[in-house]
N, C-alpha and C positions, 0 to 999 in steps of 0.2 A: 806853491803856497809860500807865503812869506811869514816867518815866525819872529815876533817882536816881544822880547821879555818886558814885563811890567816892573814896577819898583820892587816887588816882592819876588824872590827867586822861585822859579818853576811856574809862575803865573804868567801865561803867554797869550798875546793877541795873535790870532792867525788870520791873515788876509789872503784873499783869493788872487791868483795871478790869471787874469782874464786874457783869452785869445779871442779878439773881436774881428768881425768882418761885417758886411752889409746885412747879414742875417741876424746878427746879435752877438753872443759870445759863448764861449765854452770855458769852464773852470773846474778844476779838481777840488772837491770838498774834503776828501780824505784819501790818503795813500799810506798803507801800512809800512811800506819801505821808507817813505819820508819821515813818518813818525819815529821809526826805529833809528834813523840817522840823527834825529833830534833828541833821542833818548826819552821819548814820550810813550806813555801807555797807549796801546792801540787795540786792546782786547775789550770789546764792548759787549756787555751782558744784557743791556736793556736800552731801549730808545723811547723817550717820552715826548709828548706833545702837550703844550699848555697854552691856553687862551686866557688873556686877562682883558675883561670887557672895558674897565674904566681906567683912564689915565690917572696917575697918582697912587694907584694901588701898589703896595709892597707885598712881595711873597718871599718868605724866608726870614731868617738865614738858616738853612738846613744843612745837616751833615749826618754821617753815620760813623759809629765807632768800629774799630776792628773786631772781628775779622771781616766786617762788611763795609769798611771805608771805601769810598768811591772816588775815582777820577771822573770829571765831567768835561764834556765838550758842548758848548752852548752856542746856538745860532738863532737869531731872530728872523722869522720868515714873513712876518707881516707887522707893520707898524714899527715901533722903536722901544727899546728898554735901556735902562741904566743897569748894567750887570756888575755885581760886586762879589769879590772873594775876600774872606777874612782868614788869616793864617792862624790856625789852632794847633799846629804841630808842636808836640812836646819838645822842648829844648831848642826850638827855632829862634834865631836872633830877631826875627820879625814877628814873633808871637803877638797876636792881638792887633796887628796892623792890617789895614784894608787897602784894596785898590779897586777901582771901578772904571769901566769904559762903556761908551754907548755902542750898542749893537742895534742894527736896523735892517729892514728888508732892503733898504737902499745901499748901505755900505757893505753888506754881506760878510762882515767880519765875524769871527768866532772867538770865544774865550775858552781857553784850556785851564782847568782848575785841577791841581794835583790832589791826591788823597790827603786828608787832614785840613782841608779848607771848608769853612762854612760858605754856602752859596745863597745868594738872594738877588732879587732884582726889583726895580720899580718900572711900571709901565709909563712911558713918556707920551703915548698916544692911546686913544681908545682902540679896542680890538687888537692889542699886541699879541702876537702868537710866536712861540718859540718851539724849537725842537732841541732836545739835548740827549746826548749819549752818556750812559753810565757804565762804569767798569764792573759794578756789582749790582746784584738784584736787590730790590727794595727789601729791607729787613726791619719791620716796625720796632722790634725789640732792641735794635742797635741805633735807632734814630734819636737825634737830639737837635737842638737848635739854639741860636743866639739871638737875643733881642735886636730888632732893627734900630732901636733908639738908645742903645747902651752908651752912656756918656764916656765910658773908658775906651770905647772903640771910635766913637764920634764920626760915623759915616755922614757925609754931606749929600743927602738925597737931593736931586735937582729940583724936585717939585714938593709942595706940601703933601704929606701922606694923607690920602683920603679914604683908604680902606685897607684893612688888615684882617685876616681870618681870626676866628676865636682862638684857634690853636696857636697861631703866631703871636697873639697877645699875651700868651702865658710862657713864652720861651725865657730861658735863663739869661742872666748877665754873664759877661766874661769872667767876673770874679767867682761866680757860682759853678762854672763849667770845669770839668777836669780836662786837661789838655788831651789831644788825640795822639796816642802812641804812633810813632811813624813806622809804617810797614815799608814804605818806599817814598822817596822824595819826588818821584816823577808822576 
């Protein structure tokens, strides 16, 4: 696997290193030893699968407060998404900044989001499907979220936003959120 840091520390694009022949290819999606060498969390408590039917739909931006803060590893397995992380770590020099990358079934890249980041994505195609690994079990009482259209964050979504859940329409702005205490930076 190839690990490429994004503009915000600890937010990492992970690309597969394919071994190809006339049958197709083989690639490792995850290796605990490699993650440990990169000082990345590799202890997954939950694996989720999400299908977004209509392109333009935005999901998120979601996160959990400690002690249920979660590291996420996201991969698109059908279609394409624009995947975003927003730094909400208390005391971080990049607090409130965002970075996003395209994840698709075609490029097979993944996004690693450390604890303390809000996560969201926009479907770039109809029937976009993702799987994502979480280091913590879902805890509704610790859940929170950031508005997708907060002008203080100013995410540049690639498409007009065509759909948003009722819950996501009520998320807070960056100014209303309390920062996420840092359990770990990885």
